[in-house]
C-alpha positions in Angstrom: 17.2 -2.6 16.5 20.7 -2.7 13.8 20.8 -5.3 11.5 23.9 -7.2 14.2 21.6 -6.5 16.8 18.6 -8.3 14.9 21.0 -11.1 14.1 21.9 -11.8 17.3 18.8 -11.4 19.0 17.3 -13.9 16.0 20.6 -16.5 17.2 19.7 -16.4 20.3 16.1 -17.2 20.2 17.1 -19.8 17.8 18.7 -21.3 20.4 16.7 -21.5 22.9 14.3 -23.3 20.9 16.6 -26.1 19.7 17.3 -26.6 23.8 13.7 -25.9 24.5 13.0 -29.1 22.3 15.4 -31.5 23.1 15.6 -30.8 26.9 15.5 -34.5 27.3 19.5 -34.4 25.8 20.9 -32.0 28.5 18.3 -31.7 31.5 20.4 -34.5 33.3 23.4 -32.5 32.9 23.9 -30.2 35.9 26.0 -27.7 34.3 24.0 -27.5 31.1 20.7 -27.3 33.0 22.3 -24.2 35.3 23.7 -22.1 32.2 20.3 -22.7 30.0 18.7 -21.3 33.4 20.4 -18.3 33.2 20.9 -17.8 29.7 16.7 -18.1 29.3 16.2 -15.4 32.4 18.3 -13.1 30.6 17.0 -13.6 27.6 13.3 -13.0 28.9 15.0 -9.7 30.2 16.2 -8.5 26.4 12.9 -9.5 25.0 11.0 -7.1 27.2 13.7 -4.5 26.0 13.0 -5.3 22.6 9.2 -5.3 23.0 9.6 -2.1 24.6 11.9 -0.5 21.5 9.8 -2.0 18.8 6.2 -0.5 20.2 5.5 2.7 17.8 4.3 6.2 19.4 2.6 6.9 16.7 -0.5 4.6 17.6 -0.4 6.0 20.9 -0.5 9.6 19.1 -3.3 8.4 16.9 -5.4 7.6 19.7 -4.9 10.8 21.7 -5.7 12.7 18.4 -8.8 10.6 18.6 -9.6 11.5 21.9 -9.0 15.1 21.3 -11.7 14.9 18.6 -13.6 13.6 20.9 -13.0 15.8 23.6 -13.7 19.0 21.4 -17.1 17.7 19.9 -18.8 17.6 23.2 -17.5 20.5 24.8 -18.4 22.6 21.1 -22.2 21.0 21.6 -22.4 22.1 25.4 -20.8 25.6 24.8 -23.2 26.2 21.8 -26.1 24.9 24.3 -24.8 27.4 27.0 -24.4 29.9 24.9 -28.0 29.8 23.6 -29.3 29.8 27.0 -27.2 32.8 28.1 -29.0 34.9 24.9 -32.3 33.9 25.7 -32.2 34.5 29.6 -29.9 37.7 29.1 -26.6 36.3 31.1 -24.0 38.5 28.9 -20.8 36.6 31.2 -21.8 32.9 30.5 -22.0 33.9 26.9 -18.7 35.9 26.6 -17.6 32.5 28.2 -19.0 29.8 26.2 -18.8 31.6 22.9 -16.1 29.4 21.6 -16.4 27.9 17.9 -14.9 24.1 17.0 -11.5 26.1 15.7 -10.9 27.8 18.4 -11.4 24.9 20.3 -8.8 23.0 17.7 -6.3 25.7 17.8 -5.7 25.3 22.0 -2.7 23.4 23.5 -3.3 21.1 25.0 -3.1 22.8 28.8 -5.3 25.4 27.9 -7.9 22.7 25.6 -8.1 21.1 29.3 -8.9 24.0 31.1 -11.5 25.8 28.9 -13.1 22.3 28.7 -13.2 22.3 32.2 -14.2 25.9 32.9 -17.8 24.8 29.9 -18.2 21.8 32.4 -18.5 23.9 35.6 -20.9 26.5 33.7 -23.4 23.9 32.1 -22.9 22.1 35.3 -24.0 25.2 37.7 -26.7 25.6 34.9 -28.0 21.8 34.5 -31.6 22.2 35.9 -32.1 25.2 32.8 -30.3 23.4 29.7 -32.5 20.5 29.3 -34.8 22.3 26.5 -31.3 22.8 24.9 -30.2 19.2 24.6 -28.0 19.3 27.5 -28.7 17.1 30.4 -26.1 16.0 33.6 -25.3 13.0 31.5 -24.1 14.9 29.0 -22.0 17.5 31.4 -20.4 13.9 33.1 -19.5 12.5 29.4 -17.6 16.0 28.8 -15.9 15.0 32.2 -15.2 11.8 31.6 -13.2 13.0 28.0 -11.5 15.7 29.9 -9.8 12.8 32.4 -9.3 10.9 29.3 -7.7 13.8 27.4 -6.1 14.7 30.4 -4.2 11.3 31.1 -3.4 10.1 27.2 -1.6 13.8 26.6 1.4 12.0 29.1 1.3 8.6 27.0 3.0 9.7 23.5 6.4 11.3 25.3 6.7 8.0 28.3 6.4 6.0 25.1 9.1 7.8 23.4 11.5 7.7 26.9 10.8 4.3 27.1 12.0 3.4 23.3 15.1 5.1 24.2 15.7 4.0 27.3 15.4 0.4 25.9 17.6 0.8 23.1 20.4 1.8 25.6 19.5 -1.2 27.5 19.5 -4.1 24.5 22.9 -2.8 23.7 24.0 -3.8 27.1 22.5 -6.7 27.5 23.3 -8.1 24.2 26.9 -8.2 24.7 26.2 -9.8 28.0 24.3 -13.0 26.7 26.8 -13.4 23.7 29.3 -13.5 26.3 27.6 -16.1 28.7 26.9 -18.1 25.5 30.3 -18.3 24.4 32.1 -18.5 27.8 29.5 -21.0 29.2 26.7 -22.5 27.1 28.9 -23.4 24.0 32.1 -24.6 26.6 29.0 -26.8 28.4 27.9 -28.5 25.5 31.1 -30.3 24.0 30.2 -32.7 27.0 27.6 -33.8 24.6 29.6 -33.5 21.2 30.3 -37.6 21.7 27.1 -38.6 23.1 24.7 -36.7 21.1 26.7 -35.5 18.2 23.6 -34.6 16.0 22.3 -32.5 18.3 26.1 -30.9 19.0 26.0 -30.6 15.1 22.9 -29.0 14.9 23.4 -26.1 17.8 26.7 -25.2 16.5 25.1 -24.6 12.6 22.7 -22.6 15.1 25.3 -20.6 16.9 26.6 -19.3 13.2 25.6 -16.0 12.5 25.7 -14.6 9.2 26.4 -11.0 9.3 27.4 -10.7 5.8 26.0 -7.0 4.4 24.7 -9.1 1.3 22.5 -11.6 3.3 19.2 -9.7 4.7 16.2 -10.7 7.1 13.9 -8.9 4.9 11.1 -9.0 7.7 10.7 -9.6 11.4 7.6 -9.6 13.5 6.9 -9.0 17.1 3.2 -9.7 17.9 2.1 -8.4 21.3 -0.7 -7.9 23.3 -2.5 -4.7 23.1 -2.7 -2.8 26.7 0.0 -5.3 27.7 2.2 -5.3 25.3 2.5 -9.1 26.6 4.0 -11.6 23.9 1.6 -13.5 21.8 3.0 -17.4 20.8 1.3 -19.4 17.9 -0.2 -16.6 15.6 -0.6 -17.2 11.9 1.4 -14.9 10.0 0.7 -14.8 6.4 2.5 -12.3 3.7 -0.8 -11.8 2.4 -1.0 -13.5 -1.9 2.4 -14.6 -1.6 1.9 -18.2 -0.1 4.1 -17.5 2.8 3.1 -18.1 6.3 4.8 -18.6 9.7 3.8 -18.8 13.2 4.7 -16.5 16.1 7.5 -18.2 18.8 7.0 -18.5 22.4 8.1 -14.6 22.4 5.5 -13.3 19.9 9.0 -13.0 17.3 9.5 -14.3 14.0 11.5 -13.8 10.7 11.0 -13.9 7.0 14.2 -14.3 4.7 14.7 -12.4 1.2 11.2 -10.8 0.3 11.1 -8.3 -2.8 11.4 -4.8 -2.3 8.0 -3.0 -2.3 4.7 -3.0 -0.4 3.2 -5.9 1.1 0.8 -7.1 3.6 0.7 -9.7 6.2 -2.3 -10.9 8.2 -2.4 -12.0 11.8 -4.6 -14.7 13.0 -5.5 -16.2 16.6 -8.4 -17.8 18.1 -8.6 -15.6 21.1 -7.9 -12.3 19.3 -9.1 -10.1 16.9 -7.4 -10.7 13.7 -5.3 -7.9 12.0 -3.9 -7.2 8.8 -0.8 -4.6 8.3 0.4 -3.0 5.4 4.6 -2.8 5.5 7.5 -1.5 2.9 10.2 -3.7 2.4 13.1 -1.6 1.3 16.1 -3.5 -0.8 19.1 -3.8 1.8 17.4 -3.1 4.7 15.1 -5.3 7.3 11.7 -3.9 8.0 11.0 -4.4 11.8 6.9 -4.8 12.2 5.0 -4.9 15.3 1.8 -6.4 15.2 -1.0 -5.6 18.2 -3.6 -7.6 18.9 -7.4 -7.2 21.3 -8.6 -9.8 22.7 -11.6 -11.1 21.6 
């Protein structure tokens, strides 16, 4: 998101938190209740798009590389065993098909690697009863098939993630102005009804609604904490900028901000009793906002 979008999104979340924390003040007012329901539903949809935009396909690419390495390792072991068997039993055609080095396997394109590994698996399965002395069993061959399936599935993920990010960016640009308009034309007007009976709350609301878009004021860090696999936001995660005495707790939407961090490298730790803790390094650049996604795995 751009700096103005981050400012607006942060303001909208703060408005929602203020309303949620003071339900007893406004829930008897039908116009406010109706607008608040619509506001939160639209903010739910926006938060989902923000999460999609922030998920970095680099992590998926790294996972794909790990799956590829696992596939190559298994294929190389089985292919080598097939070569030994073919050489000992005078099967030149099998030897020629399986005579592959690890470097050969690494150079294949994704679709080619899947095809070559499938051929190795098929040839090994055809001679499974005779390959045991060479260290290859049916279990090992089936494990290669599982790795082929896993690699085939994950080769599509980075492209899918990038496409989702592009779509999310477009959706955010469309949805943010719609929600801002709803706040300006309805919520702001509805809450005027409380200006006399609840002056402190009304003043607090107006202060929250102020968006500081000055270029000299920058949110140094925004964090969104998501659950691995589901990308569902995780609330109430303890966030600490390590060694700097700065602590935050993620909101119901897994979101938080830290202002005015010193330029340079930092580390943030994320802790929740139901999830495996994470420490994530990040860098602050002067005059810019760092958007960080922390993905936690369930214990």
